[in-house]
Residue, then its C-alpha position, 0 to 999 in steps of 0.5 A: x465097271x465098278x459103281x464109281x466107274x458107272x456113275x462117272x460115265x453117266x455123269x459124263x453122258x448127262x453133261x454132254x447130253x445136256x449140252x447137245x440137247x439144248x443146242x439141238x432144241x434151240x437151233x434145229x428148224x424141225x420143231x418135232x426134233x427140237x421137242x424130242x431133243x428137249x424131252x431126251x435132255x430132260x430124261x438124261x438129267x434124271x438118269x442114275x448110274x444104273x441107266x448107263x446104257x440108256x444114257x449112252x443111247x440117248x447121247x448117241x441120238x443127240x450126237x447124230x442130231x447135232x451132226x446134222x447141224x454141223x455147219x451151225x456157228x453155235x454147234x458145241x465143241x468137245x471141251x478140253x480134257x481138263x474142262x470136261x473133267x471139271x464138268x463131269x466132276x460137278x455132275x458126278x457130285x450131283x449123282x452122288x448127292x442124290x444117293x446119300x443118306x442123311x447120316x452120310x451127308x452129315x458126315x461129309x459136312x463135318x469132314x469138309x468143315x474139318x478140312x476148311x478149319x485146318x486150312x484156315x489155321x495154316x493160312x493164318x500161321x505167321x512165317x509159314x514156309x510157302x512150300x508148307x502152304x502149298x502142301x496144305x492147299x494140295x491136301x485140302x484139294x485132294x480131301x475135298x475131291x475125295x468127298x465130292x467123289x464119295x471116297x470116304x477113306x481118302x477124305x479121312x486120310x487127307x484130313x488127317x495129313x492136313x491136321x498133322x501139318x496144322x499141328x506141326x506148323x500152326x500151333 
């Protein structure tokens, strides 16, 4: 499993583990287990991509504890796949941000600004074909997602594609 795959998996585990830890801590009548769930949730929040095995073990423990409360009316359900991906993406962005150097953060801010400016310029273009604007939003989304996931090559490519659209239609 590559670095991104490990990081994505830990982000999934951190997100799911956080939800389960909060549920067990709030709803479990056994104070000792509730305290242990809070501690496990706090440990999970600090795990990095190198801690995948430990994160998997922690979430498995929390799932067992949550299963003991299966009849509880507030037991969290598995999110739909699209919602799970959105939540994981947010956690993965946090993991990525923790590892970035100042130079990398500055580059990402500049790349994001370029995407924002190109989209803004296209959005203000008069008489623009709605399909071109739809393409612009698509490229903007791909570019920002690539930035979030730390995929520099894709972010550069999508910013370039968006700039070409801007040059062709907004000027």
